[in-house]
C-alpha positions in Angstrom: -33.7 190.7 -342.7 -33.0 189.2 -339.3 -30.6 191.9 -338.3 -33.1 194.6 -339.0 -35.8 192.8 -337.1 -33.5 192.3 -334.1 -32.5 196.0 -334.1 -36.2 197.1 -334.3 -37.1 194.7 -331.4 -34.2 196.1 -329.3 -35.2 199.6 -329.9 -38.9 198.9 -329.2 -38.2 197.0 -325.9 -35.5 199.3 -324.5 -36.1 202.7 -326.1 -32.3 203.1 -326.0 -30.3 204.7 -328.7 -29.0 202.6 -331.5 -26.0 204.8 -332.3 -23.3 206.3 -330.1 -22.9 210.1 -330.1 -20.1 210.1 -332.6 -22.3 208.3 -335.2 -25.6 210.1 -334.6 -26.9 211.4 -337.9 -30.2 212.4 -339.3 -30.7 209.5 -341.8 -32.2 210.0 -345.2 -36.0 209.4 -345.0 -36.7 206.0 -346.5 -39.5 204.9 -344.2 -42.3 206.7 -342.4 -41.6 205.3 -338.9 -38.5 207.0 -337.3 -37.2 203.9 -335.6 -37.7 201.7 -338.7 -36.0 204.4 -340.7 -33.0 204.6 -338.3 -32.7 200.8 -338.3 -32.7 200.7 -342.1 -30.1 203.4 -342.2 -27.8 201.4 -339.9 -28.2 198.1 -341.8 -27.7 199.9 -345.2 -24.5 201.6 -343.9 -23.3 198.3 -342.4 -23.7 196.6 -345.8 -21.8 199.3 -347.5 -18.9 199.1 -345.0 -18.8 195.3 -345.4 -18.5 195.7 -349.1 -15.6 198.2 -348.6 -13.9 195.8 -346.2 -14.1 193.0 -348.7 -12.4 195.3 -351.3 -9.8 196.4 -348.8 -8.8 193.0 -347.5 -6.8 191.9 -350.6 -4.9 195.2 -350.5 -4.1 194.8 -346.8 -2.8 191.3 -347.4 -0.8 192.3 -350.5 3.0 192.7 -350.5 2.9 196.2 -352.1 4.8 199.0 -350.4 3.0 200.6 -347.4 2.7 204.0 -349.1 1.0 202.4 -352.1 -1.1 200.3 -349.9 -2.4 203.3 -348.0 -3.1 205.1 -351.2 -5.1 202.2 -352.6 -7.0 201.8 -349.3 -7.8 205.5 -349.1 -9.2 205.5 -352.7 -11.4 202.4 -352.0 -12.9 204.1 -349.0 -13.4 207.5 -350.6 -15.2 205.8 -353.6 -17.7 204.1 -351.3 -21.1 205.7 -350.9 -21.3 207.5 -347.6 -17.6 207.4 -346.8 -15.5 210.5 -347.1 -12.5 212.2 -345.8 -13.3 211.5 -342.1 -13.0 207.7 -342.7 
């Protein structure tokens, strides 16, 4: 999509990193080209995080007690692909 295209263009023209040191990973190999593979990894992870945020928003806005809210949010995050204890 357009985001993936923009990230590839940025990487190609600047040759600068697309991730900060704290997020640098070796992504799963989905595409042959390293830069394209990194961009796909970033956009895929972004989509997963957006889905998690959409699930978390109603919990955040709810009037349930804070401890129950935290528990529900933790479970939603832990169930998401690629998210674990460090999130």
